[in-house]
N, C-alpha and C positions, 0 to 999 in steps of 0.2 A: 435543383435546390431552391427553386422559386417557392415562396410562401404565398398561399392563396390570399386574395384581398380580404376574404372573410376572416381568416385566422390573423392576418395582420391587424385588422380592426379590433378583434377580440383582445389581442395582446396589448395594443395601444390603450384600450379601455382599462385593462388591468393595471397598466403603468400609471394612468391618471388616478385610479382609485388608490393605489399605493401612496402616491404623492399626497393625496388629500388626507387619507386616514393616518398615515405615519408622519405627516408634516415634514417631508423631505423633498429634495429636488433630485431627480434621476438625471445624471449627466451622460450616461452611456448604458446601452442595453443591446445584447447580442444573443444569437442562438449558439448553444454549445452542444456537445454530444454528437450523435450519429448524423443528424441533419446537417450540421456544420462540417462534419468530416466527409460528407458526400456518400454515405452508404445507408441512408435511412430506409426502413421498411415502410410499406403503406400505412401501417398502424403505429409507427414510432411516435412517441410523445414529443412535445416541444420543450426543450431544455432552455429556458429563458434565464439569462444571468444579467444582473445590472449592478452599477456602481452609483451610489447616492451620496448626497451631501445634506447634513442637517443645518439648522440655523446656528449662527455663531454662539448664541447663548448656551446651546446644548453641549458644546465642547468645553464650556467653562464650569459646568456643574461638578460638584464633588461626587454625586451619584451618577455615574456615567450610564448612558444608554448602551444596549447591546450593539455590537458592531456588525451584526447580520440581521437581515429581514428574511424570514422564511415564510413566504406568502401563500403559496398554493402548491399542492401535490395531489394529482389525481391521474386518471388514465390518459388525459390529454395534455395537461399543462403541469410543468414542474418549474416554479418561479421562485427564485431567491436571489438576494444581492448582498453586497459588501459595502460597508461604510468607506468613504474615501480614505480615512486614516488607516483602516485595515489594508485597503488596496495598496496604498503607498508603502506601508511597512513591508508587505509581501513583495512588492516590486523591488524594494531595496535588497531583499534577500534572494532575488532572482527566482521568484515563484513561477514554475512552468504554467500553472493554470492561468495566471494573469496574462502571460504572453499569448496563450491560446485565445483568450477572450479578445485581446487587442488585435488579433489577426483574423477573427471570425469573418467568413464571407457573407454572413447574414446579420445585418445591423438593423435593429429596430428603432434605435434612437441614438443620436450623438449630439454634442453641443460644442461650442467654442472652448469651454473649459476643458473638456476631454481632449480636444484636438491639441491643446497645448501639452497635455501630459503624453499623449500618444507620440508626439515628436521626440521625446527623450526615452521612451520605453526600451528601445534596443540597446541603449548604453548600459543597461543594468543586467543584460543577459550574461550568465556565467555558464560556460560549457560543462563544467564538472557537475553543477547542480542539475542541469538539464539531462545529462546522460544518467546520472544517479536516479532521477525520478522515473524516466522512461524504462530504464533497465529493470528497476524494481517492479514496475507495473507489468512488464512483459513476463518476467520470471514468475511473478505471483499468479497471473492468469494462466500461464502455461502449466504450472504445477497443479493448479486447482482444477482446471477444466479439460485439458487436452492430453492427458497421459494414459487414459483408460482406452480399451478397445473401441468403445462407443462414446462419442463426444458430441457436445452441442456445437454444431458447425459454425454458428455465428461468432463463437468465441475466438475463432481463428483471426478475425479482424482485430480483436482486442489484444492480441499478441503481436501480430504482424505490424500493425500501425506503430506501437511504441518501439519495436525493433528498427523500423525504417526511420523513425524520429531520431533514434540514437545514431544511426549511420549518417543521417543528414548533419547532425551536430558535429560529429567527429570529422566529417569531410569538409563541411562548409563553414564551420565555426560560427553559425548563426542559429537563431531559434527556428525550429522546423515549422513549415506551413500547416494549416489546419487540414487542407484538402488531402484525402487519402490518395486520390488520383495523381496529385503532384508528387507526393512522396513515392508512390509506386513507380512512376515514370522515371524518376531520378535515381532511386536507390534499390529497387527490387531487381534481382537477377532475372534475365530475360527468359530463362527456361521455366521459371515459376509463374510468369505473368499469365499464361493461358488458364492455369488452374485457379488462380486468384480471381481472374476476370469472370470465370464461370460461377464461382461462389458469389461474387459481387452482383451479377445480374440476377441470380436467384433471390438474393436477399432484397434487392430493390423491388422485386415483383411480387413477393409473397409476404404474408404477415409474420411467418415464423419459419426460419430455416429448419428447425427441428434437429433431431439427433441423427447421426449417421456414423458409418465406420470411420475410424481414424484415418486421416490421409497421410500415409507414411512419408511421401515425398515432401510435404509441407513440414511435418514434424522433424524430419532430418535437417531441413533448412533452418528451422527455428533453433534446434540444439547447436548447430554449427555456428550460427550467428550470435547466439547468446554467449557461447564460449569465446568467440572472437571479440565481442564488445567488452566482456569482462576483462579480457587480457589488455585491451587498449585503455579501458577506463581505470582499471586497477584501483578501485575506490578504497576499500578497507585495508588493502595492502599498504597503500601510501600512508594512511593515517596511523595504523596500528601494527603494520608488519605481518598481517594475517593472510593466510592462503585458504582457499576453499577446502572445507573438510579438515582444516588443520588445527581446529580448536574445539574445546568443550565450552559450552555457554551457560553461565548463570546470569539470569536477567530478572532482578527483583530489587526491592528496597533492602538496604544493608542494615537489617535489624536482627536481633537474636532469634526470633521465632522462625525466620526463614532458613536457619540451619546452615548458613554459609561456612561456619567454622568446621562443621563435619566434612563438607566437601573439600575445603582446603587441606585438611588433615589427610583425607583419603587420597586426594590427588598427589600430594607430595610423597606418598608411599607407592605410587603407581609408576611403573617403568614405561614411559611413553614419550614420544617426541611431540605429542600434541600440546598445545598451550591451553591454559584455563583463562577464559575471558570473563571478568566480573563486571557486569554492566548494571549500574543502579546508583541512585542517590542515597544519601544518609538522612533518615527522618527520625533519628533516635539520638540519644546522647552520644557525644563524641567518644565516649569510653569504649563502646563496642567497635566502632570504626577503627580506633587505634589498635584494639586487640586483633582485628582482622589484618590490618597492615603489618603488624608485628609478626603474625603467623606466616604471612605470605612472603617468606624469604626465599624466593625461587624465581629465577629469570624467566621461567615459563608462564608466570602469572601476570596478567595484564589487567589493570583497572582502567575502565573508560570513563567512569563517572556516569551521570545521568545521560541517557540517550533518548532520542525521539525521532519521529518522522522517518525519512528514508534510511537513515543510518541504523535505526532500530531494526527495520525489516531486512536490511542487508546482513546484519549480524545473525538474525534467525535463519535466513535462506542459506547462508554459507557455513554454518557450524556443522561439526561432525555429529554432535549430540547436544541435547539440552538437559540440564539437571535442576530439579527443584527439590531440595532436601529438607523441606519445612517440617517443623514440629506441629505447627498449627496453620490451617488455611481456611479461608472462606471459599468463595468461588475463585479458583486460580486463573485469572484472566491471562497472565503471561504464559501459562501452560497451554491454554486454548489457542493463543496466538502461535506458539511454537508448533503445536500439532497441525494447525491450519497451514503453516508454512512447510510442512513435510519433514519436520525434525524428528529424529529418533529421540524419545523422551525417557528419562529415568527419574522416578519420583519416590519419596518416602511412602510407606504403606499406610499412611493416614487415610481415612475413608474419603475425604473430599478430593484428594489427589488421585488415589487408585481408581475411584469410581469414574473419574474423567478419562483417564488413559485407557481403562478397560483392557481389552485384549491387544491394544495397539502399542502399548509401551511396557516398560520394565519397572519393577518396584524393588526397594530394599527395606530392610527393617529400620524403622524410625530411630534415629540417633545412633545407629550402629555403624561406626566408621569402618570396621573390617568388612562388613557385608557390602557397604557402599563401594569400598575399594575393589572387592571381588566382582561386583556388577560392572564397574567401569572397565575392568580388564576383560570381562566377558563380551561386552558390547564392542569394545575397540578391537577385539580379536576376530570379529566377524565382518564380512562385507556389509557395506551400508545397504539397508533394506529399502525397497521401493515403498513409498508411503501414499500412493494414490487412494487406496481404500480408507486410510486414516483421514485424509483431507476431506473425502466425501462424508465420512462419519461425523466430523466436526461440523461441516456445513449443514448436514441434515438434522443434527441433534442440538446444536448450540448457537444457531443463528438467532438474532433478536426476534424474528418472526416466529420461530419455533418456540422460543421461551415464552413469548406472549400467548401463543395458542395453548401451551401447557398450563399457564397460569389461569387462563379463562376456563379451561376444563375443570380445574380444581374448584373454582367458584361455582360451577354448575352442579357439582356433586352434593 
């Protein structure tokens, strides 16, 4: 994990330039990502993260400065940092990223000011928040990258590491270390260590692990551990009384054009033990929200209010199906998120929704409650489908890189 003196100097010069041009003082700077985790490839970039302080006058302005500095991103250096206020707010919320930075084995700069903060960091660690974060990360990477016959082998590390971090937290009740080797030695089953060590050595020596046949012994381990961690963590069950695959999800703003009233009407006519989870804030008059609550006189219907972060992703990952019954849509971001999480999706047959789901989802006639009810019954009456191809479809067609490329092509015509 040693950083060459040449790169150390390059990074230090970048930090000086940031301080001069941004008029800030950097109080802490570390390596994050694969180099700090201990499994960098020869051509891995440098993920440099820092915390900075502005002049006192800047914090008293009515027009606040941004609380992040995104300095450089290229094939070699990825440099960005957080304002001290942002860092402290996230520390108060037990943000796992901040704990990782504070324990990085590669420190480019530290100061007495940071040392005072680092002495109290561990007091703000919350087990639930940590497990929630790493479990969501492991499940997302597993579902997106490792369920097809051929997989990107390096992605195994991006699933195994958060699984081991969860196990560390549940066992030791402390923030997990950055180093993968430490997590592996303490938390990985002995019978799996030779296979992981083999992949680890290849990754350290080659620029790209590339694709290969899925390693079933590792996949079996991942599925076993994810189920066990979920059982122990019991995240959304504790908050909402929800079980995996035990609910239908609506996640959008509660406004008339989203068609939630159709879904509630259809759901209440559906004979099912599934719950209906309505997740979203109200950005309209209170009249429609009152109408929705008055309609939802059913113990199976749960309102979560606005959700974000890990809780949002947990709701996607664990639902039986996602429904978007809109009358009008632009680009349905929540639908893309649901598809990327492997949800079975049912949408109204408006063009913007049905064109997104394509062959991978179901549609019903817009505003037709009876057709919506029939489609709910049809989907719930079948085994849950594997959605690996759907996840790949979303990744290949709706990533920001893909959208940018398409836009540029339009301008070339």
